[in-house]
C-alpha positions in Angstrom: 5.4 63.1 33.9 3.5 66.0 32.4 5.2 67.6 29.4 5.4 71.2 28.3 4.5 72.5 24.9 7.1 74.8 23.4 8.5 76.0 20.1 9.1 73.2 17.6 12.8 73.0 16.7 13.1 69.4 15.5 9.9 68.6 13.8 10.9 67.8 10.2 8.0 65.5 9.6 5.6 68.4 9.1 4.4 68.8 5.5 5.8 71.7 3.7 9.0 72.1 5.7 12.5 72.1 4.5 15.8 71.2 6.1 15.9 72.0 9.8 12.1 72.5 9.9 12.2 75.8 8.1 9.8 76.5 5.2 11.3 75.6 1.8 12.9 78.4 -0.1 10.9 79.9 -2.9 12.7 80.3 -6.3 11.8 82.4 -9.3 13.3 79.9 -11.8 12.3 76.2 -12.0 14.7 73.5 -10.8 15.6 72.5 -14.3 17.0 76.0 -15.1 18.7 76.4 -11.6 20.4 73.0 -11.6 23.5 73.9 -13.8 24.3 76.8 -11.4 23.5 75.2 -8.1 26.4 74.5 -5.6 25.2 70.9 -5.4 25.9 70.3 -9.1 29.4 71.8 -8.9 30.2 69.8 -5.7 29.1 66.5 -7.3 31.0 67.3 -10.5 34.1 67.9 -8.4 33.5 64.6 -6.7 33.4 62.7 -10.0 36.5 64.5 -11.3 38.5 63.8 -8.2 37.3 60.2 -8.1 39.5 59.3 -11.1 43.0 60.0 -9.7 42.0 58.8 -6.2 40.5 55.6 -7.5 43.6 54.8 -9.6 45.8 55.2 -6.5 43.4 53.1 -4.4 43.1 50.4 -7.1 46.9 50.2 -7.7 47.7 50.0 -4.0 45.0 47.4 -3.3 46.0 45.1 -6.1 49.7 45.5 -5.3 49.3 44.7 -1.6 46.9 41.8 -2.1 49.0 40.3 -4.9 52.1 40.7 -2.8 50.4 39.3 0.3 48.9 36.3 -1.5 52.1 35.6 -3.3 54.1 35.5 -0.1 51.6 33.3 1.8 54.0 30.5 1.3 56.1 32.4 3.8 55.1 33.9 7.1 55.4 37.4 5.7 52.3 37.1 3.5 49.9 37.3 6.4 51.1 40.6 7.9 51.5 42.2 4.5 47.9 41.3 3.6 46.8 42.7 7.0 48.7 45.9 6.4 47.1 46.3 3.0 43.6 45.9 4.6 44.5 48.5 7.3 45.6 50.9 4.6 42.4 50.4 2.7 40.5 51.2 5.9 42.6 54.4 6.1 41.7 55.3 2.6 38.1 54.7 3.5 38.3 57.5 6.1 39.4 59.8 3.3 36.6 58.6 1.0 34.0 59.1 3.7 35.2 62.6 4.4 35.1 63.4 0.7 31.6 62.1 0.4 30.6 64.0 3.5 32.0 67.3 2.2 31.1 67.1 -1.5 28.0 64.8 -1.6 26.7 65.9 1.8 26.5 62.2 2.7 26.7 61.5 6.4 28.3 58.0 6.7 28.8 56.5 10.1 32.2 55.2 11.1 32.5 51.4 11.1 33.5 49.6 14.2 37.3 49.6 14.8 39.4 46.5 14.8 39.8 45.1 18.3 42.4 42.5 19.1 42.7 40.6 22.3 46.3 41.6 22.9 49.5 41.2 20.9 50.4 41.8 17.3 49.2 38.4 16.0 45.8 38.8 17.7 45.4 42.2 16.0 46.5 40.8 12.6 43.9 38.0 13.0 41.2 40.5 13.9 42.0 42.6 10.8 41.8 39.5 8.5 38.5 38.3 10.1 36.9 41.7 9.9 34.2 42.0 7.2 34.7 45.8 7.3 38.3 45.4 6.1 37.4 43.2 3.2 34.6 45.6 2.2 37.1 48.4 2.1 39.3 46.3 -0.2 36.3 45.5 -2.4 35.5 49.3 -2.7 39.1 50.0 -3.8 38.9 47.4 -6.5 35.3 48.1 -7.8 35.4 51.9 -7.6 38.2 52.4 -10.2 36.3 51.1 -13.3 33.2 53.0 -12.2 35.2 56.2 -11.6 36.7 56.0 -15.1 33.2 55.6 -16.6 31.6 58.3 -14.5 34.5 60.7 -15.1 34.3 60.2 -18.9 30.5 60.7 -19.0 30.4 63.7 -16.7 33.3 65.6 -18.2 32.2 64.8 -21.8 28.6 66.1 -21.2 29.7 69.1 -19.2 32.5 70.3 -21.5 30.6 69.6 -24.8 27.4 71.2 -23.4 29.1 74.5 -22.3 31.3 74.6 -25.4 28.3 74.3 -27.7 26.2 76.6 -25.7 28.8 79.4 -25.7 30.0 78.7 -29.3 28.5 81.9 -30.7 30.7 83.8 -28.3 34.0 82.2 -29.3 33.6 81.0 -32.9 35.5 84.0 -34.2 38.7 82.3 -32.9 38.6 79.9 -36.0 38.7 82.5 -38.8 41.0 84.8 -36.8 43.7 82.3 -35.7 43.0 78.9 -37.3 42.2 80.0 -40.9 38.9 78.2 -41.2 35.3 79.4 -40.9 34.4 77.6 -37.8 34.1 74.1 -36.3 34.4 71.5 -39.1 31.3 69.4 -39.1 32.2 67.3 -42.1 35.1 67.2 -44.6 36.7 65.1 -47.3 39.1 65.8 -50.2 36.7 68.1 -52.1 34.0 69.3 -49.7 33.9 70.7 -46.1 31.1 71.8 -43.9 31.7 74.3 -41.2 29.4 75.7 -38.5 29.6 79.4 -39.4 26.2 80.7 -40.4 23.9 82.5 -38.0 21.4 79.6 -38.2 24.1 77.0 -37.5 25.4 79.0 -34.6 21.8 79.2 -33.1 21.2 75.5 -33.6 24.6 74.7 -32.0 23.8 76.9 -29.0 20.4 75.4 -28.6 21.8 71.9 -28.6 24.5 73.0 -26.1 21.8 74.5 -23.9 19.9 71.2 -23.9 23.1 69.4 -22.9 23.8 72.0 -20.1 20.3 71.5 -18.7 20.5 67.7 -18.9 24.1 67.3 -17.5 23.3 68.1 -13.8 20.7 65.3 -13.7 23.2 62.9 -15.3 25.7 63.9 -12.7 23.2 63.3 -9.9 22.5 59.9 -11.3 26.2 59.0 -11.4 26.8 60.2 -7.9 23.8 58.2 -6.7 25.8 55.1 -7.5 28.8 56.5 -5.6 26.5 57.2 -2.6 25.4 53.6 -2.7 28.9 52.3 -2.9 30.1 54.4 0.0 27.2 53.5 2.2 27.3 49.9 1.4 31.0 49.3 1.4 32.6 52.0 3.6 29.9 52.4 6.2 29.0 50.2 9.2 27.1 47.1 8.4 23.3 46.9 9.0 23.9 44.4 11.8 26.4 46.6 13.5 24.1 49.6 13.2 21.2 47.6 14.6 23.3 46.4 17.5 24.3 50.0 18.3 20.7 51.1 18.1 19.6 48.3 20.5 22.4 49.2 22.9 21.2 52.8 22.9 17.6 51.7 23.3 18.5 49.4 26.2 20.1 52.4 27.9 17.0 54.5 27.4 14.8 51.7 28.8 17.1 51.3 31.9 17.1 55.0 32.5 13.3 55.2 32.1 12.8 52.3 34.5 15.1 53.9 37.0 13.3 57.3 36.7 9.9 55.5 37.2 11.2 53.8 40.3 12.5 57.1 41.7 9.1 58.7 40.9 7.2 55.9 42.7 9.5 56.1 45.7 9.1 59.9 45.8 5.4 59.8 45.6 5.1 57.1 48.3 7.5 59.0 50.6 6.0 62.5 50.1 2.4 61.3 49.8 0.8 58.2 51.2 3.7 57.4 53.6 3.7 60.8 55.1 0.0 60.7 55.6 0.1 57.2 57.2 2.8 58.4 59.6 0.7 61.4 60.6 -2.3 59.1 60.9 -0.5 56.8 63.3 0.5 59.8 65.4 -3.1 61.2 65.5 -4.5 57.8 66.4 -1.9 57.5 69.2 -3.0 60.9 70.6 -6.6 59.9 70.3 -6.0 56.7 72.2 -4.4 58.8 75.1 -7.3 61.2 75.2 -10.0 58.5 74.9 -10.6 58.3 78.7 -9.8 62.0 79.7 -11.5 63.8 76.8 -13.8 61.5 74.7 -15.1 64.3 72.5 -11.5 65.4 71.5 -10.6 61.8 70.8 -13.7 61.4 68.6 -12.7 64.5 66.6 -9.2 63.2 66.2 -10.5 59.8 65.1 -12.8 61.5 62.6 -9.9 63.5 61.2 -7.8 60.3 61.0 -10.7 58.7 59.0 -10.5 61.5 56.5 -6.7 61.1 56.2 -7.2 57.4 55.6 -9.5 58.2 52.6 -7.0 60.6 51.2 -4.1 58.1 51.6 -6.2 55.4 49.9 -7.0 57.7 47.0 -3.3 58.6 46.6 -2.4 54.9 46.6 -5.1 54.2 44.0 -3.7 57.0 41.8 -0.2 55.7 42.2 -1.3 52.1 41.3 -3.1 53.5 38.3 0.1 55.2 37.2 2.0 52.0 37.5 -0.4 49.8 35.6 -4.2 50.5 35.7 -6.4 47.5 36.4 -8.9 48.6 33.8 -6.3 48.2 31.1 -5.5 44.6 32.1 -9.2 43.7 32.5 -10.9 45.5 29.6 -8.2 46.7 27.2 -7.3 50.0 25.5 -10.8 51.1 24.7 -12.0 51.2 28.3 -8.7 52.4 29.7 -8.4 55.3 27.3 -12.1 56.2 27.9 -11.2 56.4 31.6 -8.3 58.7 30.9 -10.5 60.9 28.6 -13.1 61.3 31.4 -10.4 62.9 33.6 -9.3 65.4 31.0 -10.3 69.0 31.5 -11.7 69.2 27.9 -14.2 66.9 26.2 -12.3 64.1 24.5 -13.7 61.8 21.8 -12.2 58.3 21.9 -12.3 55.9 18.9 -10.5 52.6 19.2 -10.7 50.4 16.1 -8.9 47.1 17.0 -10.2 43.6 16.3 -7.8 42.1 18.9 -5.6 43.2 21.7 -1.8 43.8 21.3 0.8 42.5 23.6 0.6 43.8 27.2 3.9 45.7 26.9 2.8 47.5 23.7 -0.7 48.1 25.2 0.9 49.6 28.3 3.1 51.9 26.2 0.2 53.0 24.1 -1.9 53.7 27.3 0.8 55.9 28.9 1.6 57.7 25.6 -2.0 58.8 25.3 -2.2 59.6 29.0 0.8 61.9 28.8 -0.5 63.6 25.6 -3.9 64.2 27.2 -2.1 65.7 30.2 -0.4 68.1 27.8 -3.9 69.0 26.4 -5.2 69.7 29.9 -2.3 71.7 31.2 -0.8 73.5 28.2 -2.9 73.4 25.0 -5.7 75.8 26.0 -8.0 73.6 23.9 -11.8 73.3 23.9 -11.9 69.8 22.6 -9.7 66.9 21.7 -9.9 63.4 20.1 -8.0 60.1 20.4 -7.9 57.6 17.6 -6.4 54.2 17.8 -6.2 51.7 14.9 -4.0 49.0 13.5 -2.2 49.4 10.1 -0.6 46.2 9.0 2.0 45.4 11.6 1.9 48.8 13.3 -0.3 50.2 16.1 -1.3 53.8 15.4 -2.2 56.4 17.9 -3.3 59.9 17.1 -4.2 62.7 19.6 -5.6 65.9 18.2 -6.7 69.1 19.9 -7.8 72.6 18.8 -5.5 74.5 21.1 -2.9 77.1 20.6 -0.3 74.8 18.9 3.4 75.4 19.1 4.2 71.9 20.5 7.6 70.5 19.8 10.1 67.8 20.6 13.0 70.1 21.4 15.7 68.8 23.7 14.6 68.8 27.3 10.9 68.8 26.7 8.5 66.0 27.8 7.8 65.2 24.1 11.5 64.5 23.6 11.4 62.0 26.5 8.3 60.4 25.0 10.0 60.2 21.6 13.0 58.3 23.3 10.6 55.9 25.0 8.8 55.1 21.8 12.1 54.8 19.9 13.3 52.2 22.5 10.6 49.8 21.1 11.0 50.8 17.4 8.2 53.4 17.7 7.9 56.8 16.1 6.4 60.1 17.3 5.5 62.7 14.8 4.3 66.2 15.9 2.3 68.6 13.6 1.7 71.7 15.7 1.8 75.0 13.8 1.5 78.2 15.8 -2.2 78.9 16.5 -3.1 75.2 16.2 -4.5 72.7 15.8 -2.0 70.1 17.2 -1.9 66.5 15.9 0.5 64.1 17.6 0.8 60.7 15.9 2.5 57.8 17.6 3.4 54.5 15.8 4.2 51.3 17.7 5.1 47.8 16.4 2.1 45.4 16.6 2.8 42.4 18.7 -0.2 40.1 19.3 
């Protein structure tokens, strides 16, 4: 399964890249001066402002339905009322996830839907037993006091900051329409202090500017709590997410195994099997000519002998592709050295392992390096390469580096994308660093299992 190097469209692990793999944008002003005017700040402020009325509605509805349902548990009606309240909380959760997705740019997965075995009471029981439903209710109750606090802090800092910063522009309103010299800072029956002098206007604007610059970071801190609440209470549970990942990984493993079986069958049918069929026919003809034309029969036997050698070599290559004997007998160091010797460029192999990993992990590591070195031979146009293998805590690390033309990527449809899926099926990671012009460094990370 040789892979092709192509333009990198998904490599976001490369240092110095921004969203989508593009270089980070350069700004003339530092982040502290840009923050008050960035779209992110205004979106997060809008989120905090909207949270207050929405949370009041959610809180009122949740408390009302729960109180009504619990109060009527003495009758049969309490159970469906409580279930209906939980379902409505889940509906509000859809709205909240959409609001977080639009304003906070927080991508929250949808939790698993309620599945009853059939009938209304089965569905009601599934709702009441669903942890997701109760987490939505908990969000409706807990979010209201936090929304009140966050709304007060955000709006206070924002309004006071901009009001003080722009005070020199609108302080004329007080003497013109209110009949005083400015904002009253202090006053009693005999003495008043107003902010009206040039110095006082400058100090007020300076303090306002400080508040304006600090407020975006306060808003981001407040919305960080909202992000945690939405992820923790409105998103799928870690167990459900892990189950979904394992189901997806199982599908990848099944597809990979099926593809390998088809490849082995194709190689046998088109290679060794076809040669053996031709060999049987040649030997049959040679047997017929053995008495009439011994010299022709000898030539045909000699040709058949050559075909046998070729078929044996193909069978050896096929067996090596399934699982090489050298890997089982001598481990990764010897097996990777054997791969490196067949590469078209000189390869330096360094394996620093004090023990052998599990056979499954060892096999995946072997075939990962084998496929990457095939890329080096066929596509990289390199003059040298290196393979490094080491253990870091509970992870097996592989790194293949070449000085070729670069431009390798894990874009959809490439061999590296398939390799990424294979590693992901065992909780592995593949990181590609391949700028145009090279060099290319591919790092694979596998779980260590002894």
